[in-house]
MOPAC internal coordinates of N, CA, C and O (Angstrom, degrees):
PM7 1SCF
backbone

  N    0.0000 0     0.00 0     0.00 0    0    0    0
  C    1.4601 1     0.00 0     0.00 0    1    0    0
  C    1.5091 1   105.88 1     0.00 0    2    1    0
  O    1.2310 1   121.91 1   -36.66 1    3    2    1
  N    1.3107 1   113.94 1   143.34 1    3    2    1
  C    1.5032 1   121.23 1   176.85 1    5    3    2
  C    1.4554 1   113.34 1   -80.53 1    6    5    3
  O    1.2310 1   117.10 1   -58.35 1    7    6    5
  N    1.3427 1   123.13 1   121.65 1    7    6    5
  C    1.4512 1   122.36 1  -178.35 1    9    7    6
  C    1.5768 1   110.34 1  -111.23 1   10    9    7
  O    1.2310 1   120.49 1    -1.22 1   11   10    9
  N    1.3387 1   116.68 1   178.78 1   11   10    9
  C    1.4703 1   116.82 1  -177.30 1   13   11   10
  C    1.4644 1   118.98 1   -56.56 1   14   13   11
  O    1.2310 1   121.39 1   144.21 1   15   14   13
  N    1.3939 1   114.95 1   -35.79 1   15   14   13
  C    1.5012 1   119.37 1   178.60 1   17   15   14
  C    1.4771 1   108.68 1   -62.78 1   18   17   15
  O    1.2310 1   119.13 1   140.99 1   19   18   17
  N    1.3982 1   119.27 1   -39.01 1   19   18   17
  C    1.4328 1   125.85 1   174.99 1   21   19   18
  C    1.5529 1   113.28 1   -55.93 1   22   21   19
  O    1.2310 1   124.39 1   126.12 1   23   22   21
  N    1.3714 1   109.18 1   -53.88 1   23   22   21
  C    1.4483 1   115.65 1  -178.50 1   25   23   22
  C    1.5980 1   106.74 1   -58.53 1   26   25   23
  O    1.2310 1   119.69 1   132.50 1   27   26   25
  N    1.2333 1   118.20 1   -47.50 1   27   26   25
  C    1.4887 1   118.60 1  -176.18 1   29   27   26
  C    1.5729 1   108.56 1   -63.29 1   30   29   27
  O    1.2310 1   120.61 1   138.79 1   31   30   29
  N    1.1927 1   116.44 1   -41.21 1   31   30   29
  C    1.4809 1   121.42 1  -177.73 1   33   31   30
  C    1.5685 1   111.09 1   -56.67 1   34   33   31
  O    1.2310 1   123.72 1   129.67 1   35   34   33
  N    1.4392 1   110.46 1   -50.33 1   35   34   33
  C    1.4736 1   117.54 1   177.31 1   37   35   34
  C    1.4227 1   115.71 1   -60.47 1   38   37   35
  O    1.2310 1   121.07 1   135.66 1   39   38   37
  N    1.3991 1   115.55 1   -44.34 1   39   38   37
  C    1.5152 1   115.62 1   176.35 1   41   39   38
  C    1.3946 1   110.25 1   -63.56 1   42   41   39
  O    1.2310 1   116.70 1   125.03 1   43   42   41
  N    1.3203 1   123.88 1   -54.97 1   43   42   41
  C    1.5091 1   119.25 1  -176.51 1   45   43   42
  C    1.5944 1   113.96 1   -61.69 1   46   45   43
  O    1.2310 1   119.30 1   147.36 1   47   46   45
  N    1.3185 1   118.94 1   -32.64 1   47   46   45
  C    1.3917 1   123.22 1   177.08 1   49   47   46
  C    1.6149 1   109.41 1   -64.38 1   50   49   47
  O    1.2310 1   120.54 1   146.25 1   51   50   49
  N    1.3770 1   116.58 1   -33.75 1   51   50   49
  C    1.3975 1   119.67 1   173.66 1   53   51   50
  C    1.5607 1   116.45 1   -83.11 1   54   53   51
  O    1.2310 1   122.41 1  -178.60 1   55   54   53
  N    1.3885 1   112.98 1     1.40 1   55   54   53
  C    1.5008 1   117.44 1   176.75 1   57   55   54
  C    1.6023 1   115.14 1    69.85 1   58   57   55
  O    1.2310 1   123.61 1  -154.40 1   59   58   57
  N    1.3951 1   110.69 1    25.60 1   59   58   57
  C    1.5033 1   117.97 1   176.90 1   61   59   58
  C    1.5096 1   111.17 1   -99.34 1   62   61   59
  O    1.2310 1   120.40 1   -45.92 1   63   62   61
  N    1.3083 1   116.84 1   134.08 1   63   62   61
  C    1.4728 1   121.15 1   175.52 1   65   63   62
  C    1.5761 1   105.00 1   -74.94 1   66   65   63
  O    1.2310 1   121.16 1   -11.94 1   67   66   65
  N    1.3997 1   115.38 1   168.06 1   67   66   65
  C    1.3646 1   121.18 1   165.27 1   69   67   66
  C    1.4656 1   117.20 1   -59.47 1   70   69   67
  O    1.2310 1   122.03 1   139.89 1   71   70   69
  N    1.3347 1   113.71 1   -40.11 1   71   70   69
  C    1.5915 1   117.35 1  -178.04 1   73   71   70
  C    1.5120 1   109.19 1   -70.37 1   74   73   71
  O    1.2310 1   119.28 1   147.29 1   75   74   73
  N    1.4688 1   118.98 1   -32.71 1   75   74   73
  C    1.4052 1   116.69 1   177.16 1   77   75   74
  C    1.4776 1   107.71 1   -76.15 1   78   77   75
  O    1.2310 1   114.77 1   146.36 1   79   78   77
  N    1.2259 1   127.51 1   -33.64 1   79   78   77
  C    1.3921 1   126.39 1   179.25 1   81   79   78
  C    1.5451 1   113.01 1   -63.84 1   82   81   79
  O    1.2310 1   124.94 1   140.33 1   83   82   81
  N    1.3632 1   108.13 1   -39.67 1   83   82   81
  C    1.5362 1   115.42 1   176.79 1   85   83   82
  C    1.4952 1   110.74 1   -64.10 1   86   85   83
  O    1.2310 1   119.62 1   138.80 1   87   86   85
  N    1.3913 1   118.33 1   -41.20 1   87   86   85
  C    1.4382 1   121.30 1   179.07 1   89   87   86
  C    1.4679 1   111.50 1   -61.14 1   90   89   87
  O    1.2310 1   121.24 1   135.32 1   91   90   89
  N    1.3364 1   115.23 1   -44.68 1   91   90   89
  C    1.4607 1   121.70 1  -176.89 1   93   91   90
  C    1.5445 1   112.36 1   -68.17 1   94   93   91
  O    1.2310 1   118.44 1   150.06 1   95   94   93
  N    1.2056 1   120.58 1   -29.94 1   95   94   93
  C    1.5049 1   124.59 1   176.00 1   97   95   94
  C    1.4379 1   114.97 1   -92.06 1   98   97   95
  O    1.2310 1   120.49 1   170.55 1   99   98   97
  N    1.3578 1   116.67 1    -9.45 1   99   98   97
  C    1.4158 1   119.36 1   179.39 1  101   99   98
  C    1.5502 1   117.31 1    74.02 1  102  101   99
  O    1.2310 1   122.50 1  -140.77 1  103  102  101
  N    1.2810 1   112.82 1    39.23 1  103  102  101
  C    1.5476 1   124.97 1   178.79 1  105  103  102
  C    1.4142 1   108.70 1  -134.72 1  106  105  103
  O    1.2310 1   120.57 1    -0.63 1  107  106  105
  N    1.3238 1   116.52 1   179.37 1  107  106  105
  C    1.4711 1   117.81 1   173.26 1  109  107  106
  C    1.4345 1   115.11 1   -99.34 1  110  109  107
  O    1.2310 1   119.09 1   -10.00 1  111  110  109
  N    1.3347 1   119.34 1   170.00 1  111  110  109
  C    1.4839 1   121.35 1  -167.05 1  113  111  110
  C    1.5496 1   106.61 1   -70.20 1  114  113  111
  O    1.2310 1   117.90 1   150.79 1  115  114  113
  N    1.3114 1   121.60 1   -29.21 1  115  114  113
  C    1.4749 1   123.25 1   179.84 1  117  115  114
  C    1.5960 1   108.10 1   -59.80 1  118  117  115
  O    1.2310 1   120.17 1   148.06 1  119  118  117
  N    1.2406 1   117.28 1   -31.94 1  119  118  117
  C    1.4702 1   122.75 1  -175.94 1  121  119  118
  C    1.5032 1   106.73 1   -72.32 1  122  121  119
  O    1.2310 1   120.44 1   141.19 1  123  122  121
  N    1.3265 1   116.77 1   -38.81 1  123  122  121
  C    1.5002 1   122.38 1   174.22 1  125  123  122
  C    1.5452 1   112.03 1   -62.27 1  126  125  123
  O    1.2310 1   122.38 1   129.49 1  127  126  125
  N    1.3619 1   113.05 1   -50.51 1  127  126  125
  C    1.4025 1   122.02 1   177.09 1  129  127  126
  C    1.6373 1   110.69 1   -53.28 1  130  129  127
  O    1.2310 1   122.45 1   140.53 1  131  130  129
  N    1.2683 1   112.91 1   -39.47 1  131  130  129
  C    1.5851 1   117.76 1  -173.12 1  133  131  130
  C    1.4900 1   102.29 1   -73.44 1  134  133  131
  O    1.2310 1   118.55 1   136.17 1  135  134  133
  N    1.3087 1   120.37 1   -43.83 1  135  134  133
  C    1.5050 1   124.75 1  -178.43 1  137  135  134
  C    1.6590 1   107.65 1   -58.76 1  138  137  135
  O    1.2310 1   123.12 1   132.49 1  139  138  137
  N    1.1333 1   111.63 1   -47.51 1  139  138  137
  C    1.6059 1   118.19 1  -174.55 1  141  139  138
  C    1.6769 1   108.35 1   -70.06 1  142  141  139
  O    1.2310 1   123.32 1   151.06 1  143  142  141
  N    1.4129 1   111.23 1   -28.94 1  143  142  141
  C    1.4257 1   115.28 1   179.19 1  145  143  142
  C    1.6140 1   111.13 1   -88.18 1  146  145  143
  O    1.2310 1   120.27 1   174.61 1  147  146  145
  N    1.2835 1   117.09 1    -5.39 1  147  146  145
  C    1.4305 1   121.71 1   170.74 1  149  147  146
  C    1.6520 1   106.16 1    85.16 1  150  149  147
  O    1.2310 1   122.77 1  -167.35 1  151  150  149
  N    1.3110 1   112.29 1    12.65 1  151  150  149
  C    1.5126 1   121.55 1  -175.35 1  153  151  150
  C    1.6235 1   100.30 1   -75.14 1  154  153  151
  O    1.2310 1   117.85 1   134.26 1  155  154  153
  N    1.1509 1   121.69 1   -45.74 1  155  154  153
  C    1.3847 1   125.19 1  -179.84 1  157  155  154
  C    1.5316 1   117.13 1  -131.76 1  158  157  155
  O    1.2310 1   117.61 1    -9.11 1  159  158  157
  N    1.3411 1   122.16 1   170.89 1  159  158  157
  C    1.4290 1   118.11 1  -174.16 1  161  159  158
  C    1.5822 1   104.26 1  -122.75 1  162  161  159
  O    1.2310 1   118.04 1   -34.18 1  163  162  161
  N    1.2231 1   121.34 1   145.82 1  163  162  161
  C    1.5838 1   121.53 1   170.93 1  165  163  162
  C    1.4611 1   110.95 1   -70.10 1  166  165  163
  O    1.2310 1   122.65 1   -38.33 1  167  166  165
  N    1.3371 1   112.53 1   141.67 1  167  166  165
  C    1.6060 1   111.83 1   170.95 1  169  167  166
  C    1.5599 1   106.83 1   -65.09 1  170  169  167
  O    1.2310 1   123.28 1   -17.04 1  171  170  169
  N    1.3488 1   111.32 1   162.96 1  171  170  169
  C    1.5303 1   117.84 1  -175.63 1  173  171  170
  C    1.5491 1   109.38 1   -50.82 1  174  173  171
  O    1.2310 1   119.84 1   127.45 1  175  174  173
  N    1.2854 1   117.92 1   -52.55 1  175  174  173
  C    1.4704 1   120.09 1   179.15 1  177  175  174
  C    1.5028 1   120.19 1   -54.37 1  178  177  175
  O    1.2310 1   124.32 1   144.62 1  179  178  177
  N    1.3651 1   109.32 1   -35.38 1  179  178  177
  C    1.5052 1   115.72 1   172.32 1  181  179  178
  C    1.3457 1   114.52 1   -73.11 1  182  181  179
  O    1.2310 1   120.58 1   145.69 1  183  182  181
  N    1.4269 1   116.51 1   -34.31 1  183  182  181
  C    1.5150 1   119.74 1   179.96 1  185  183  182
  C    1.6794 1   107.79 1   -70.34 1  186  185  183
  O    1.2310 1   121.51 1   146.54 1  187  186  185
  N    1.1692 1   114.72 1   -33.46 1  187  186  185
  C    1.5766 1   117.00 1  -178.08 1  189  187  186
  C    1.5291 1   106.76 1   -71.61 1  190  189  187
  O    1.2310 1   119.74 1   141.67 1  191  190  189
  N    1.3918 1   118.11 1   -38.33 1  191  190  189
  C    1.4609 1   124.42 1   176.32 1  193  191  190
  C    1.4766 1   109.05 1   -60.11 1  194  193  191
  O    1.2310 1   123.42 1   131.43 1  195  194  193
  N    1.2814 1   111.05 1   -48.57 1  195  194  193
  C    1.6257 1   120.34 1  -177.38 1  197  195  194
  C    1.5830 1   101.67 1   -50.07 1  198  197  195
  O    1.2310 1   122.34 1   118.67 1  199  198  197
  N    1.4032 1   113.13 1   -61.33 1  199  198  197
  C    1.4514 1   119.48 1  -172.82 1  201  199  198
  C    1.5979 1   109.10 1   -52.17 1  202  201  199
  O    1.2310 1   118.75 1   132.71 1  203  202  201
  N    1.2964 1   120.00 1   -47.29 1  203  202  201
  C    1.4206 1   124.84 1  -177.72 1  205  203  202
  C    1.5241 1   109.80 1   -62.09 1  206  205  203
  O    1.2310 1   120.78 1   128.25 1  207  206  205
  N    1.2975 1   116.12 1   -51.75 1  207  206  205
  C    1.5316 1   121.74 1  -179.91 1  209  207  206
  C    1.4526 1   107.77 1   -55.69 1  210  209  207
  O    1.2310 1   116.24 1   138.39 1  211  210  209
  N    1.4029 1   124.75 1   -41.61 1  211  210  209
  C    1.4012 1   132.15 1   178.31 1  213  211  210
  C    1.4537 1   109.82 1   -72.91 1  214  213  211
  O    1.2310 1   117.49 1   175.33 1  215  214  213
  N    1.3175 1   122.38 1    -4.67 1  215  214  213
  C    1.4882 1   122.01 1  -171.60 1  217  215  214
  C    1.4949 1   120.95 1    54.85 1  218  217  215
  O    1.2310 1   122.77 1  -140.41 1  219  218  217
  N    1.3994 1   112.31 1    39.59 1  219  218  217
  C    1.3168 1   121.83 1   174.73 1  221  219  218
  C    1.4955 1   111.15 1   -85.13 1  222  221  219
  O    1.2310 1   118.32 1   -48.12 1  223  222  221
  N    1.3489 1   120.81 1   131.88 1  223  222  221
  C    1.4283 1   123.83 1  -173.68 1  225  223  222
  C    1.6035 1   105.18 1   -72.84 1  226  225  223
  O    1.2310 1   118.94 1   -66.56 1  227  226  225
  N    1.1553 1   119.62 1   113.44 1  227  226  225
  C    1.4921 1   121.15 1   175.94 1  229  227  226
  C    1.4411 1   109.66 1  -102.87 1  230  229  227
  O    1.2310 1   117.17 1  -174.89 1  231  230  229
  N    1.3529 1   123.00 1     5.11 1  231  230  229
  C    1.4562 1   121.54 1  -178.66 1  233  231  230
  C    1.5755 1   112.10 1   -60.08 1  234  233  231
  O    1.2310 1   119.30 1   135.77 1  235  234  233
  N    1.4086 1   118.95 1   -44.23 1  235  234  233
  C    1.4186 1   116.05 1   178.59 1  237  235  234
  C    1.5875 1   114.57 1   -57.79 1  238  237  235
  O    1.2310 1   121.41 1   145.10 1  239  238  237
  N    1.2839 1   114.91 1   -34.90 1  239  238  237
  C    1.3919 1   117.79 1   178.74 1  241  239  238
  C    1.5489 1   114.97 1   -66.88 1  242  241  239
  O    1.2310 1   125.22 1   132.07 1  243  242  241
  N    1.4835 1   107.58 1   -47.93 1  243  242  241
  C    1.4598 1   107.54 1  -178.13 1  245  243  242
  C    1.4979 1   116.16 1   -68.88 1  246  245  243
  O    1.2310 1   121.82 1   158.47 1  247  246  245
  N    1.4141 1   114.12 1   -21.53 1  247  246  245
  C    1.3746 1   123.25 1   178.34 1  249  247  246
  C    1.4699 1   112.47 1   -71.50 1  250  249  247
  O    1.2310 1   121.56 1   140.33 1  251  250  249
  N    1.3217 1   114.61 1   -39.67 1  251  250  249
  C    1.5438 1   123.56 1   171.44 1  253  251  250
  C    1.4166 1   110.92 1   -56.81 1  254  253  251
  O    1.2310 1   122.95 1   125.72 1  255  254  253
  N    1.4571 1   111.96 1   -54.28 1  255  254  253
  C    1.5162 1   114.77 1  -179.62 1  257  255  254
  C    1.5396 1   112.88 1   -53.63 1  258  257  255
  O    1.2310 1   120.67 1   138.91 1  259  258  257
  N    1.2809 1   116.33 1   -41.09 1  259  258  257
  C    1.5922 1   122.32 1  -172.94 1  261  259  258
  C    1.6328 1    97.99 1   -69.12 1  262  261  259
  O    1.2310 1   116.60 1   132.17 1  263  262  261
  N    1.2721 1   124.06 1   -47.83 1  263  262  261
  C    1.3790 1   117.36 1  -178.80 1  265  263  262
  C    1.5336 1   116.91 1   -59.68 1  266  265  263
  O    1.2310 1   119.56 1   145.17 1  267  266  265
  N    1.3358 1   118.45 1   -34.83 1  267  266  265
  C    1.3859 1   125.11 1   176.70 1  269  267  266
  C    1.6046 1   108.98 1   -64.90 1  270  269  267
  O    1.2310 1   122.74 1   130.54 1  271  270  269
  N    1.3574 1   112.36 1   -49.46 1  271  270  269
  C    1.4827 1   118.53 1  -177.48 1  273  271  270
  C    1.5453 1   107.27 1   -62.82 1  274  273  271
  O    1.2310 1   117.12 1   138.49 1  275  274  273
  N    1.2462 1   123.08 1   -41.51 1  275  274  273
  C    1.4986 1   125.51 1   178.29 1  277  275  274
  C    1.5908 1   109.84 1   -62.62 1  278  277  275
  O    1.2310 1   120.71 1   139.57 1  279  278  277
  N    1.3197 1   116.25 1   -40.43 1  279  278  277
  C    1.4847 1   115.24 1   179.18 1  281  279  278
  C    1.4619 1   114.24 1   -67.59 1  282  281  279
  O    1.2310 1   120.77 1   143.20 1  283  282  281
  N    1.3418 1   116.13 1   -36.80 1  283  282  281
  C    1.4957 1   122.81 1   171.84 1  285  283  282
  C    1.4679 1   112.97 1   -57.47 1  286  285  283
  O    1.2310 1   123.70 1   130.30 1  287  286  285
  N    1.4158 1   110.51 1   -49.70 1  287  286  285
  C    1.4350 1   118.51 1  -173.32 1  289  287  286
  C    1.4369 1   110.63 1   -64.02 1  290  289  287
  O    1.2310 1   118.58 1   149.90 1  291  290  289
  N    1.3987 1   120.31 1   -30.10 1  291  290  289
  C    1.5286 1   123.13 1  -176.00 1  293  291  290
  C    1.5284 1   111.10 1   -87.52 1  294  293  291
  O    1.2310 1   121.10 1   172.99 1  295  294  293
  N    1.3118 1   115.51 1    -7.01 1  295  294  293
  C    1.6701 1   113.09 1   175.60 1  297  295  294
  C    1.3878 1   110.28 1   -88.20 1  298  297  295
  O    1.2310 1   120.10 1   180.00 1  299  298  297

């Protein structure tokens, strides 16, 4: 599971400030602070946006999800 420390690490590695991330996600800086402190969690859509903004390769995850869906569909 991705926690607040992970979110912060990804953001700082990408060279993005909390204010910039808030702007990109359409929320306020306090929300980003709360996510990084573990006070709140981003919704699924925001989490994926966070990963994309930080240039994290989500292809392996989406590929695995596709394989799971195909397996269920074939049963």
